MIBASE-799281 format. One record per residue (C-alpha): residue number from 1; x, y, z. Coordinates in steps of 0.25 Angstrom, whole numbers, always signed. Layout:
MIBASE-799281
   num      xx      yy      zz
   NUM       X       Y       Z
...
//
This chain:
MIBASE-799281
   num      xx      yy      zz
     1    +424    +574    +399
     2    +432    +574    +386
     3    +427    +561    +380
     4    +421    +562    +366
     5    +410    +554    +361
     6    +407    +552    +346
     7    +394    +546    +340
     8    +393    +540    +327
     9    +380    +543    +320
    10    +383    +533    +308
    11    +382    +520    +317
    12    +370    +512    +320
    13    +373    +514    +335
    14    +364    +525    +341
    15    +371    +537    +346
    16    +367    +536    +360
    17    +372    +522    +361
    18    +385    +526    +355
    19    +387    +537    +365
    20    +383    +528    +377
    21    +394    +518    +372
    22    +404    +528    +370
    23    +402    +533    +385
    24    +403    +519    +390
    25    +416    +517    +382
    26    +422    +530    +388
    27    +418    +524    +402
    28    +425    +511    +399
    29    +437    +518    +393
    30    +438    +526    +406
    31    +435    +539    +399
    32    +422    +541    +407
    33    +423    +537    +422
    34    +414    +535    +433
    35    +408    +548    +438
    36    +412    +556    +425
    37    +400    +565    +420
    38    +395    +563    +406
    39    +392    +576    +397
    40    +377    +581    +398
    41    +368    +576    +388
    42    +367    +589    +380
    43    +382    +592    +380
    44    +385    +578    +375
    45    +374    +578    +365
    46    +380    +591    +359
    47    +394    +586    +359
    48    +390    +574    +351
    49    +380    +581    +342
    50    +368    +572    +346
    51    +355    +574    +353
    52    +354    +574    +368
    53    +345    +562    +367
    54    +357    +554    +362
    55    +366    +557    +374
    56    +354    +555    +383
    57    +351    +541    +378
    58    +366    +538    +379
    59    +366    +542    +394
    60    +353    +535    +397
    61    +359    +522    +391
    62    +372    +524    +399
    63    +363    +527    +412
    64    +355    +514    +410
    65    +368    +506    +409
    66    +373    +512    +422
    67    +384    +519    +415
    68    +381    +534    +418
    69    +371    +541    +428
    70    +368    +555    +433
    71    +358    +564    +438
    72    +350    +576    +432
    73    +359    +589    +434
    74    +371    +581    +438
    75    +376    +575    +425
    76    +378    +560    +420
    77    +390    +552    +425
    78    +397    +539    +423
    79    +393    +529    +433
    80    +401    +517    +438
    81    +398    +505    +429
    82    +404    +493    +423
    83    +410    +503    +413
    84    +417    +511    +423
    85    +422    +498    +429
    86    +427    +493    +416
    87    +434    +506    +413
    88    +442    +504    +426
    89    +445    +489    +424
    90    +449    +490    +410
    91    +462    +496    +404
    92    +459    +505    +392
    93    +459    +499    +378
    94    +471    +503    +371
    95    +476    +513    +381
    96    +472    +527    +384
    97    +461    +532    +374
    98    +465    +546    +376
    99    +479    +544    +371
   100    +476    +539    +358
   101    +475    +552    +350
   102    +469    +554    +337
   103    +477    +543    +329
   104    +470    +533    +321
   105    +475    +522    +330
   106    +470    +530    +342
   107    +456    +531    +336
   108    +456    +517    +333
   109    +460    +513    +347
   110    +449    +523    +353
   111    +439    +516    +345
   112    +444    +502    +350
   113    +442    +508    +364
   114    +428    +513    +361
   115    +424    +499    +356
   116    +430    +493    +369
   117    +424    +502    +378
   118    +410    +502    +372
   119    +410    +486    +371
   120    +416    +484    +385
   121    +408    +495    +391
   122    +395    +489    +386
   123    +398    +475    +390
   124    +403    +480    +404
   125    +388    +485    +407
   126    +383    +471    +405
   127    +381    +462    +417
   128    +383    +448    +409
   129    +390    +443    +397
   130    +376    +440    +391
   131    +373    +454    +394
   132    +385    +458    +387
   133    +382    +450    +374
   134    +368    +456    +374
   135    +374    +470    +375
   136    +383    +467    +363
   137    +372    +462    +355
   138    +364    +474    +358
   139    +376    +483    +355
   140    +379    +476    +342
   141    +364    +478    +337
   142    +365    +492    +341
   143    +377    +494    +333
   144    +372    +487    +321
   145    +358    +492    +321
   146    +351    +481    +313
   147    +348    +468    +321
   148    +343    +461    +308
   149    +357    +461    +302
   150    +365    +459    +315
   151    +372    +445    +315
   152    +373    +440    +329
   153    +384    +430    +331
   154    +384    +432    +346
   155    +371    +425    +351
   156    +375    +411    +355
   157    +361    +407    +351
   158    +355    +394    +344
   159    +347    +397    +331
   160    +332    +400    +333
   161    +329    +393    +320
   162    +332    +380    +326
   163    +324    +382    +338
   164    +313    +370    +338
   165    +301    +379    +342
   166    +290    +371    +336
   167    +295    +358    +342
   168    +297    +366    +355
   169    +282    +370    +354
   170    +278    +356    +353
   171    +287    +352    +364
   172    +280    +362    +373
   173    +266    +358    +369
   174    +269    +343    +371
   175    +275    +346    +385
   176    +263    +354    +389
   177    +254    +343    +385
   178    +262    +332    +392
   179    +263    +341    +405
   180    +248    +344    +405
   181    +245    +329    +404
   182    +255    +327    +416
   183    +248    +337    +424
   184    +234    +330    +421
   185    +240    +317    +425
   186    +246    +322    +438
   187    +233    +325    +445
   188    +236    +340    +447
   189    +245    +350    +443
   190    +257    +347    +452
   191    +266    +344    +439
   192    +265    +359    +437
   193    +270    +363    +451
   194    +284    +367    +454
   195    +293    +355    +453
   196    +307    +351    +455
   197    +318    +361    +453
   198    +325    +351    +445
   199    +314    +353    +434
   200    +305    +343    +427
   201    +309    +329    +429
   202    +304    +324    +416
   203    +314    +333    +408
   204    +325    +330    +418
   205    +323    +315    +416
   206    +323    +317    +401
   207    +336    +325    +401
   208    +343    +314    +408
   209    +342    +306    +396
   210    +344    +318    +387
   211    +358    +320    +393
   212    +363    +306    +389
   213    +366    +312    +376
   214    +377    +320    +383
   215    +382    +308    +391
   216    +376    +309    +404
   217    +362    +304    +411
   218    +358    +312    +423
   219    +347    +309    +433
   220    +335    +319    +433
   221    +338    +324    +447
   222    +352    +329    +441
   223    +345    +338    +432
   224    +340    +352    +435
   225    +332    +359    +424
   226    +336    +374    +421
   227    +333    +385    +411
   228    +347    +382    +404
   229    +362    +382    +407
   230    +363    +397    +411
   231    +353    +394    +422
   232    +360    +381    +426
   233    +374    +388    +426
   234    +368    +400    +434
   235    +363    +389    +444
   236    +376    +382    +445
   237    +384    +396    +447
   238    +374    +400    +458
   239    +373    +387    +466
   240    +387    +380    +464
   241    +396    +392    +464
   242    +398    +405    +473
   243    +402    +419    +469
   244    +417    +420    +469
   245    +419    +406    +464
   246    +425    +403    +450
   247    +421    +393    +439
   248    +429    +387    +427
   249    +423    +391    +414
   250    +427    +390    +399
   251    +433    +401    +392
   252    +426    +406    +384
   253    +414    +403    +392
   254    +398    +403    +391
   255    +394    +417    +392
   256    +382    +414    +402
   257    +391    +406    +411
   258    +401    +417    +412
   259    +389    +426    +416
   260    +383    +417    +426
   261    +396    +415    +433
   262    +400    +429    +433
   263    +387    +434    +438
   264    +388    +424    +450
   265    +402    +430    +452
   266    +409    +417    +449
   267    +422    +418    +442
   268    +425    +411    +429
   269    +438    +404    +427
   270    +439    +402    +412
   271    +445    +389    +406
   272    +448    +391    +391
   273    +442    +381    +380
   274    +448    +376    +367
   275    +442    +369    +355
   276    +439    +356    +364
   277    +433    +365    +375
   278    +438    +368    +389
   279    +453    +367    +391
   280    +454    +357    +402
   281    +469    +359    +404
   282    +466    +373    +408
   283    +455    +369    +417
   284    +464    +359    +424
   285    +474    +370    +426
   286    +464    +379    +432
   287    +459    +367    +441
   288    +473    +365    +446
   289    +475    +379    +450
   290    +478    +381    +465
   291    +468    +392    +466
   292    +453    +390    +469
   293    +447    +385    +457
   294    +433    +384    +452
   295    +424    +373    +456
   296    +416    +373    +443
   297    +418    +373    +428
   298    +407    +378    +418
   299    +409    +372    +404
   300    +401    +372    +391
   301    +407    +359    +385
   302    +398    +358    +372
   303    +396    +370    +363
   304    +404    +379    +372
   305    +400    +393    +372
   306    +405    +402    +365
   307    +415    +393    +358
   308    +406    +381    +354
   309    +417    +371    +357
   310    +414    +357    +364
   311    +422    +351    +375
   312    +428    +338    +370
   313    +424    +325    +377
   314    +438    +322    +382
   315    +438    +336    +389
   316    +425    +334    +395
   317    +429    +321    +401
   318    +442    +327    +406
   319    +434    +339    +411
   320    +425    +331    +420
   321    +438    +324    +425
   322    +444    +337    +429
   323    +431    +341    +436
   324    +432    +328    +445
   325    +447    +330    +448
   326    +446    +345    +452
   327    +432    +344    +458
   328    +426    +354    +447
   329    +411    +355    +444
   330    +408    +357    +429
   331    +396    +364    +423
   332    +393    +359    +409
   333    +385    +368    +401
   334    +378    +361    +390
   335    +369    +370    +381
   336    +369    +363    +368
   337    +378    +350    +367
   338    +367    +345    +358
   339    +372    +355    +348
   340    +385    +348    +346
   341    +389    +349    +331
   342    +403    +344    +329
   343    +408    +334    +319
   344    +397    +325    +314
   345    +395    +312    +323
   346    +403    +319    +334
   347    +394    +319    +347
   348    +395    +330    +357
   349    +404    +326    +369
   350    +397    +321    +382
   351    +393    +331    +392
   352    +403    +333    +404
   353    +393    +327    +413
   354    +394    +314    +406
   355    +408    +313    +411
   356    +405    +317    +425
   357    +404    +307    +436
   358    +405    +316    +448
   359    +394    +326    +446
   360    +403    +337    +443
   361    +396    +342    +430
   362    +384    +351    +430
   363    +378    +350    +417
   364    +369    +361    +412
   365    +360    +359    +400
   366    +352    +369    +392
   367    +342    +366    +381
   368    +340    +381    +377
   369    +349    +381    +365
   370    +345    +367    +360
   371    +330    +371    +359
   372    +329    +387    +360
   373    +336    +396    +371
   374    +323    +401    +377
   375    +319    +387    +381
   376    +328    +389    +394
   377    +329    +375    +398
   378    +341    +366    +403
   379    +346    +359    +415
   380    +357    +356    +425
   381    +362    +342    +427
   382    +371    +340    +439
   383    +374    +330    +450
   384    +363    +330    +461
   385    +371    +337    +472
   386    +374    +349    +462
   387    +360    +349    +456
   388    +354    +349    +470
   389    +362    +362    +473
   390    +358    +368    +459
   391    +343    +364    +462
   392    +343    +372    +475
   393    +349    +384    +468
   394    +339    +383    +457
   395    +328    +383    +467
   396    +332    +396    +472
   397    +329    +403    +459
   398    +319    +394    +451
   399    +310    +382    +451
   400    +311    +370    +442
   401    +311    +372    +427
   402    +298    +374    +419
   403    +291    +361    +418
   404    +283    +364    +405
   405    +296    +368    +399
   406    +304    +356    +404
   407    +293    +347    +398
   408    +293    +354    +385
   409    +309    +353    +384
   410    +307    +338    +387
   411    +297    +336    +376
   412    +307    +344    +367
   413    +320    +336    +370
   414    +313    +323    +370
   415    +308    +324    +356
   416    +317    +318    +345
   417    +316    +331    +337
   418    +325    +338    +347
   419    +337    +329    +342
   420    +333    +333    +328
   421    +333    +348    +332
   422    +347    +346    +338
   423    +352    +340    +326
   424    +347    +351    +317
   425    +353    +362    +327
   426    +367    +354    +327
   427    +367    +354    +312
   428    +363    +369    +310
   429    +372    +374    +321
   430    +384    +366    +315
   431    +381    +371    +301
   432    +381    +386    +306
   433    +394    +383    +314
   434    +401    +378    +302
   435    +396    +390    +294
   436    +402    +399    +305
   437    +415    +392    +305
   438    +417    +393    +290
   439    +413    +408    +290
   440    +424    +410    +301
   441    +434    +403    +293
   442    +430    +411    +280
   443    +428    +425    +286
   444    +438    +426    +297
   445    +450    +420    +290
   446    +463    +428    +293
   447    +457    +436    +305
   448    +464    +428    +316
   449    +450    +422    +322
   450    +448    +409    +327
   451    +435    +402    +332
   452    +430    +389    +339
   453    +423    +378    +332
   454    +410    +375    +339
   455    +406    +361    +340
   456    +392    +364    +347
   457    +383    +376    +350
   458    +381    +389    +344
   459    +394    +398    +344
   460    +409    +399    +342
   461    +420    +408    +347
   462    +428    +416    +338
   463    +441    +422    +342
   464    +444    +436    +335
   465    +457    +441    +331
   466    +465    +443    +344
   467    +468    +458    +342
   468    +453    +462    +340
   469    +444    +465    +352
   470    +431    +459    +354
   471    +424    +472    +356
   472    +429    +477    +343
   473    +424    +465    +336
   474    +410    +465    +342
   475    +408    +480    +340
   476    +413    +479    +325
   477    +405    +467    +322
   478    +393    +474    +328
   479    +395    +485    +318
   480    +394    +474    +307
   481    +382    +468    +312
   482    +388    +456    +319
   483    +386    +453    +334
   484    +397    +444    +341
   485    +398    +439    +355
   486    +412    +443    +361
   487    +421    +433    +367
   488    +423    +440    +380
   489    +409    +437    +384
   490    +413    +422    +385
   491    +425    +425    +393
   492    +426    +425    +408
   493    +430    +437    +415
   494    +443    +431    +419
   495    +446    +426    +405
   496    +460    +429    +400
   497    +456    +426    +385
   498    +458    +438    +377
   499    +456    +434    +363
   500    +444    +441    +357
   501    +432    +432    +352
   502    +417    +432    +349
   503    +407    +421    +350
   504    +400    +418    +337
   505    +386    +411    +336
   506    +383    +403    +324
   507    +370    +395    +328
   508    +360    +406    +326
   509    +365    +411    +313
   510    +363    +406    +299
   511    +375    +404    +290
   512    +372    +417    +283
   513    +372    +425    +296
   514    +385    +418    +300
   515    +391    +422    +287
   516    +387    +436    +288
   517    +391    +437    +303
   518    +405    +431    +300
   519    +407    +441    +289
   520    +404    +452    +298
   521    +413    +447    +308
   522    +424    +446    +298
   523    +422    +460    +294
   524    +422    +465    +308
   525    +436    +458    +311
   526    +442    +462    +298
   527    +438    +476    +300
   528    +444    +476    +314
   529    +457    +469    +309
   530    +459    +476    +296
   531    +450    +489    +296
   532    +436    +491    +292
   533    +438    +490    +277
   534    +444    +476    +279
   535    +432    +472    +287
   536    +422    +478    +277
   537    +429    +471    +265
   538    +427    +458    +271
   539    +412    +460    +274
   540    +401    +454    +265
   541    +393    +464    +256
   542    +381    +462    +264
   543    +388    +462    +278
   544    +376    +469    +285
   545    +365    +461    +279
   546    +355    +453    +287
   547    +357    +438    +287
//
């Protein structure tokens, strides 16, 4: 084996981690193939000038990931893994790595290949997009070394300082008190036995009135309580679809939706969006295609993830009309329509379900990001024939939702303070969105970037200069203490979209953190475009301070 590894003792990344990443990179580039033997620990340690412990730790890490294996006395070998499959499936980045000589251009190209191999190789070992984002987070923290000064613009989270913890505590106490009184009145404890799979009728009855704010009023028997929209979407995928089918999905798309469909072996057929949401002209073209087409469309019409755009009222009505004409089911994912913060006095468009007269829209609602994510409560609203199938599918995996938690949520939502909290959140998230938009205008001027203008939610999508690679930007941003979510995580496997992008979360960051984060992003992009000196000259004097 003639591959040379080089470890940098001046970086924050531990030596054994550097070695493991370089071995994975060599596998992805095709330099190490299945069945090839790695050097013995002592020999490689001597070649690298490091301790045998460093090499042993690297080998142990790779073995735990299923990349290498071996037996005492027989050596250590490259195993079949997602990395070897990736090496076979992908063309080499930038041509033959062995034919680049010692030129400066060749060295730079090899560096680009190492970044690509390391990034793609690590991602290939993850079994889900959520796992890939978690892996990137851990990798960035390892590269930076100081969590206190890392700025994470990849989270997609609401702001913890806005969580109504004290009022939730009162809601739980009041709900417990009322439930105890109900038990005492009911001559026994039957209230606390297993109930309907649909969930607590009192909460379902209240939600019928709650949903009038979105333009529709279901019946209690049309509502199934869940732990949130991911559970609801997983249930829809398992019950209404079969492996090998396909679904229409937005491009870019909600990360968890892609995970759910792909893990159920359901192909995603992407339909692009623009500033008004889903491109209905392209959807109609796909519906007109003579080939077998999907029976279902999954859409996030308000606060689309990851762009933050909202489907216009006109398109909503037109979409339901298309569903009727082409016999299409629609899954409407609503995780925070209440946090619509467009122009003053402008109300959010009504839900897709408000236009539905044929029972084609399956409405998923979550309260997790409106109150706090660990609440884990939501519901499905669907026509009785569809809901009956979903209930049957639910019974195979879980009983009805928690009664005490349902009553606590009922107390919380029915209190007038809930509307005041929503108003506060809308104002604060809009303020932070505006800060981020202004910063992007100031710091990224002249860099050939563009971005969405979110009208709800927590994120926007930033398109990078077209000739940069996402993996380069992610790696170099991590070296500056900035964590980004790559756009590829939000693209279906069949996507033809190649423009590099990143998701930026503004909701859980203060204006000061946003300013520092975008300065680090500007520094990263300028360094990649014009060289490291250009990038450093644009950075703030306190580039790496905690904010």
